[in-house]
C-alpha positions, 0 to 999 in steps of 0.5 A, a space after each residue: 512517529 516520535 522516533 522518526 520525528 526525532 531522527 529528522 530533528 537530529 538530521 537538521 542539527 547535523 545538516 547531513 544531506 543523506 540523513 535529511 533526505 532519508 528522514 523526510 522520506 521515512 516520515 512521508 512513508 509513515 504518513 501514507 500508512 496513517 492516511 495523512 496523505 497531504 502531509 506525506 506529500 509534503 515530506 516526500 517532495 522535500 525528500 525528492 528536492 534534497 535527493 535531486 540537489 545532492 544527487 542521492 539517486 536512490 532516495 530520489 527514486 524511492 521518494 518519487 515512487 512513494 509520492 506517486 502513492 500519496 497522490 493516487 490515494 488522494 485520487 490525483 491519478 494523472 499526477 501519480 502516473 507522472 511520478 510512476 513514469 519518471 521513477 520507472 525510467 530512472 530505475 531502468 537507467 540504473 538497471 535496478 530491477 527491484 525498483 522497477 518491480 516496485 513501480 510496476 506494483 504501484 501502478 497495479 495498485 492504481 489500476 485496481 483502485 480505478 477499477 481497471 482490473 485486467 490492467 492491474 493484473 498485467 502490472 502485478 504479473 510483470 512486477 512479480 516476474 521481475 522479483 516481488 518488491 517486498 521492500 515495505 511491509 505495508 505493500 498492499 496485496 492488491 493483486 487479490 482484489 484485482 482478481 476478485 474484480 475480474 471474477 477470478 475468485 478461486 485465484 484470488 482466494 489462493 493468492 490471499 491464503 498464500 499472503 497470510 500463510 507463506 513468507 515473507 508476507 506472512 510476517 507483515 501484519 499490515 499486509 496479512 490484515 488486508 488479505 484477511 479482509 479479502 478471504 472473509 469477503 470471498 467466503 461471503 461471496 461463496 457462502 462458505 462460512 459454514 464449511 470446516 476451516 472457513 474464515 471468520 465472517 465479514 461481520 467479525 473480520 471487518 470491525 476487527 481489522 478496521 480498528 487494528 492499530 497495525 492496519 493501513 488507512 488504505 485498508 480501512 478505506 476499502 473496508 468502509 466501502 465494502 461495509 456500506 455495500 454489504 450493510 456490515 456495521 462498523 459501529 464498534 470499530 474505533 481506530 486511532 484518528 486518521 485522515 480518510 480520503 474517499 
């Protein structure tokens, strides 16, 4: 956090438009990971304003996608959808397949969060067809959770396993931690923890991942909800303080 803040201070001193916009965008992205969603929203709106004013189309586009994420994580779905729609239109106008894939993945995450699992799978499938948007190491493996919601347990297990073991996602710790939670949950559903090479049980995985410093607040929120539903204690799980949104 200190490095990003210092970069913004330097950008203010030099008054370079690209540096100002990009540092605001990066601060916003970091605050999303930490769960400081209103703070993230403020930084991203500033980045969008700089980007629009200075015609920095790539920063405007990226910041708009991430503002949608900050809004959806505050459950402001209508506002988030507006930014996703604008971002997708801009990406199409720029013939930017990569950003189109990123927006589609973000829309899939929102659909999964709302429980619209079939809609989520459709967004994720279209995103992957364009080219998986691995721009950010914090991109959640929400396709697996959508498959769980649809009852496609074997497909979800295969997906989460690939996230954990195959590049590039296997190198992204926040992503693999979320996938580990998915594998533990599926193992519990299948009562397969006694089988050889079965994942650790949820009683072990949930607290371990919850308190991991590399995990995103979105994953912590998911763990907390599952833990309540399953009666899994998180009493020993004490992550660094972040703002949680139900």
